C-alpha positions as CSV (number, residue, x, y, z in Angstrom):
1,M,127.3,115.4,100.5
2,P,125.3,112.8,98.5
3,T,121.6,113.2,98.2
4,Q,120.9,109.4,98.1
5,Q,120.1,107.3,101.1
6,P,122.3,104.2,101.4
7,M,120.0,101.1,101.5
8,L,120.5,97.4,101.3
9,S,117.5,95.4,100.2
10,L,117.3,91.6,100.6
11,A,116.7,89.9,97.3
12,G,113.4,88.3,96.7
13,W,110.1,88.2,98.6
14,I,109.7,86.7,102.1
15,N,106.6,84.6,102.3
16,L,104.9,84.8,105.7
17,T,101.8,82.8,104.6
18,N,100.9,80.4,107.4
19,A,103.4,82.0,109.8
20,V,102.2,82.2,113.4
21,N,104.5,84.6,115.2
22,P,107.4,85.5,112.9
23,Q,110.3,87.8,113.8
24,L,113.3,89.3,112.1
25,T,116.6,88.8,114.0
26,F,120.0,90.3,113.1
27,W,123.2,91.4,114.6
28,W,124.7,94.9,113.8
29,Q,127.6,97.1,114.6
30,G,128.3,100.7,113.7
31,N,130.6,103.6,114.2
32,A,130.0,107.2,115.2
33,A,129.8,108.5,111.6
34,Y,126.2,107.6,111.0
35,R,123.0,109.4,112.1
36,T,120.2,106.7,111.9
37,F,120.3,103.0,111.1
38,G,117.1,101.1,110.6
39,V,115.0,98.4,108.9
40,Q,112.0,98.9,106.6
41,V,109.4,96.5,105.4
42,Y,107.4,96.6,102.2
43,A,104.1,94.9,101.8
44,P,101.9,95.2,98.7
45,G,99.1,97.6,99.4
46,L,100.8,99.0,102.5
47,G,104.0,100.5,101.0
48,W,107.3,100.9,103.0
49,T,107.1,101.1,106.8
50,T,110.0,101.5,109.3
51,L,110.0,98.5,111.6
52,W,113.0,99.5,113.8
53,S,115.6,102.3,113.9
54,S,118.4,103.4,116.1
55,G,120.3,106.6,116.5
56,A,122.6,105.0,119.1
57,N,126.0,103.8,118.3
58,P,126.5,100.3,119.8
59,G,130.3,100.2,119.1
60,Q,130.1,96.5,119.5
61,W,127.9,93.7,118.0
62,S,124.3,94.1,119.2
63,R,121.4,91.7,118.5
64,V,118.0,93.0,117.4
65,Q,114.7,91.2,117.3
66,V,111.8,92.8,115.5
67,P,108.3,91.2,115.5
68,L,106.7,90.6,112.1
69,A,103.3,89.4,113.4
70,S,101.4,92.2,111.7
71,Y,102.6,90.8,108.3
72,V,101.3,87.2,108.8
73,N,99.8,85.8,105.6
74,R,101.6,88.4,103.4
75,Q,104.6,88.5,101.2
76,I,107.1,91.2,102.3
77,R,110.5,92.7,101.3
78,L,113.0,93.9,103.9
79,A,115.6,96.8,103.5
80,F,118.3,98.1,105.9
81,Y,119.0,101.8,105.6
82,T,121.1,104.6,107.0
83,T,120.7,108.4,106.9
84,A,124.4,109.1,107.0
85,Y,126.6,110.3,104.1
86,Y,129.3,108.0,105.3
87,S,128.5,104.8,107.1
88,G,130.6,102.1,108.7
89,I,127.7,99.8,109.6
90,Y,128.0,96.0,109.5
91,I,125.1,93.5,109.5
92,D,125.3,89.8,110.2
93,K,123.2,86.7,110.8
94,I,120.0,88.0,109.3
95,A,117.1,85.6,109.9
96,V,113.3,85.5,109.6
97,A,111.9,82.7,111.7
98,E,109.1,81.9,114.2
99,Q,109.6,83.3,117.7
100,P,110.1,80.6,120.3
101,Q,107.2,79.8,122.5
102,P,107.3,81.8,125.7
103,V,108.9,80.5,128.9
104,T,107.3,81.4,132.2
105,I,109.5,82.0,135.3
106,T,107.9,80.1,138.1
107,N,110.0,81.4,141.0
108,A,112.8,83.8,141.5
109,V,114.7,83.9,144.8
110,A,117.0,86.9,145.2
111,G,120.3,86.6,147.1
112,F,122.9,89.2,147.9
113,K,124.8,88.7,144.6
114,S,122.7,86.0,142.9
115,V,119.3,85.0,141.8
116,Q,117.9,81.5,141.7
117,L,115.5,81.0,138.8
118,G,113.0,78.3,138.0
119,W,110.9,78.2,134.8
120,T,108.5,76.0,132.7
121,P,110.2,74.4,129.8
122,T,109.4,75.7,126.3
123,A,106.7,74.0,124.2
124,S,108.9,74.5,121.1
125,G,110.3,71.0,121.4
126,S,113.5,70.0,119.6
127,S,113.6,73.3,117.6
128,F,114.5,75.2,120.8
129,K,118.3,75.4,121.2
130,R,119.1,77.2,124.5
131,Y,118.0,79.5,127.3
132,E,119.8,82.8,127.8
133,V,119.6,84.9,131.0
134,W,120.6,88.5,130.7
135,R,121.2,90.9,133.6
136,G,120.6,94.6,133.2
137,P,118.6,97.6,134.3
138,V,116.3,97.3,131.3
139,R,115.0,94.6,128.9
140,A,117.8,93.6,126.5
141,R,115.3,92.8,123.8
142,R,114.5,95.6,121.3
143,A,111.2,95.6,119.5
């Protein structure tokens, strides 16, 4: 078994100067051969910190959103890592961008097999692309 920890570091620094509410977003998929998969951030003076990790195996593509608000006005580096000796982990669509402005649900009327929703439009203007409504027993968003 190797003694090294597999890691993928993004090239270059990410400048969060003047950012307001940045977040890291990425999609990932893994198999049962790994133990832990995660993301670390490096900031000068703070060292490496784990932002997010998972020991679960999604088996399918899963989207992750990680807030970066505590690194506003800093330069950072990001790295993806796994603790497995063999890893079939795939990462796609990595992005660091501002979180969209929140949308407030104004009314929710439950039916037997449906829900009618109303909400205030986002203040993000033309940079906002779409609304997504997810159904589930827990919040779909990971922090």
